[in-house]
C-alpha positions as CSV (number, residue, x, y, z in Angstrom):
1,X,-2.9,-16.7,-17.2
2,X,-0.7,-19.1,-19.1
3,X,2.1,-21.3,-17.8
4,X,5.5,-19.6,-17.4
5,X,7.9,-20.6,-20.2
6,X,10.7,-20.7,-17.7
7,X,9.0,-23.4,-15.7
8,X,7.9,-21.4,-12.7
9,X,4.5,-20.4,-11.4
10,X,1.9,-19.1,-13.8
11,X,2.3,-15.5,-14.9
12,X,0.6,-13.3,-17.4
13,X,1.4,-14.2,-21.1
14,X,4.0,-11.4,-21.4
15,X,6.4,-10.7,-18.5
16,X,10.0,-9.8,-18.2
17,X,11.9,-7.2,-20.2
18,X,11.2,-6.7,-23.9
19,X,14.8,-7.3,-25.0
20,X,15.9,-10.4,-23.1
21,X,12.8,-11.5,-21.2
22,X,14.8,-11.1,-17.9
23,X,12.6,-11.3,-14.9
24,X,13.1,-11.7,-11.1
25,X,10.3,-14.0,-10.0
26,X,10.8,-17.5,-8.6
27,X,11.3,-19.7,-11.6
28,X,12.5,-23.3,-12.1
29,X,15.4,-22.3,-14.3
30,X,17.5,-19.5,-12.8
31,X,20.7,-17.4,-13.4
32,X,22.7,-19.3,-10.8
33,X,22.4,-22.5,-12.8
34,X,23.1,-21.0,-16.3
35,X,26.2,-21.2,-18.4
36,X,26.2,-17.4,-18.8
37,X,26.3,-16.7,-15.1
38,X,29.5,-15.3,-13.7
39,X,30.3,-15.8,-10.1
40,X,28.5,-13.5,-7.7
41,X,25.6,-11.8,-9.5
42,X,26.8,-11.2,-13.1
43,X,25.6,-12.3,-16.5
44,X,27.6,-12.4,-19.8
45,X,24.8,-13.5,-22.1
46,X,25.0,-11.3,-25.3
47,X,21.3,-10.3,-25.5
48,X,21.1,-9.6,-21.8
49,X,24.2,-7.3,-22.2
50,X,22.1,-5.3,-24.7
51,X,19.1,-5.0,-22.4
52,X,18.8,-1.5,-21.0
53,X,16.3,-2.6,-18.3
54,X,18.8,-4.9,-16.6
55,X,21.3,-3.1,-14.3
56,X,24.9,-2.9,-15.4
57,X,27.9,-3.5,-13.1
58,X,30.0,-0.3,-13.6
59,X,33.3,-2.1,-13.0
60,X,32.9,-5.2,-15.3
61,X,30.2,-3.8,-17.7
62,X,28.4,-7.2,-17.2
63,X,24.7,-7.2,-16.2
64,X,23.7,-7.6,-12.5
65,X,21.2,-10.5,-12.0
66,X,19.5,-12.3,-9.2
67,X,21.2,-15.8,-9.0
68,X,18.2,-17.3,-7.0
69,X,15.2,-15.8,-8.7
70,X,16.3,-14.2,-12.0
71,X,16.2,-15.7,-15.4
72,X,16.0,-14.6,-19.1
73,X,14.7,-16.2,-22.2
74,X,18.2,-17.5,-23.1
75,X,19.0,-19.8,-20.2
76,X,21.4,-22.7,-20.9
77,X,22.5,-25.3,-18.4
78,X,26.1,-25.3,-17.1
């Protein structure tokens, strides 16, 4: 086990999706505090938008994320 690069609890070296590293585990940095987060539960980060393992909102075409526990490898503060 190595420390989580997102600042949360220790996890195996590789976790999250292969494309964007998106994961839904309690982490220090999270979608709800990211500049790419769109109100509710949507993400507009360009790599996450290309990630086939992150659910897509049919209406907006943005990715559905967990504001409390989700994060990807491209988190930026608001």
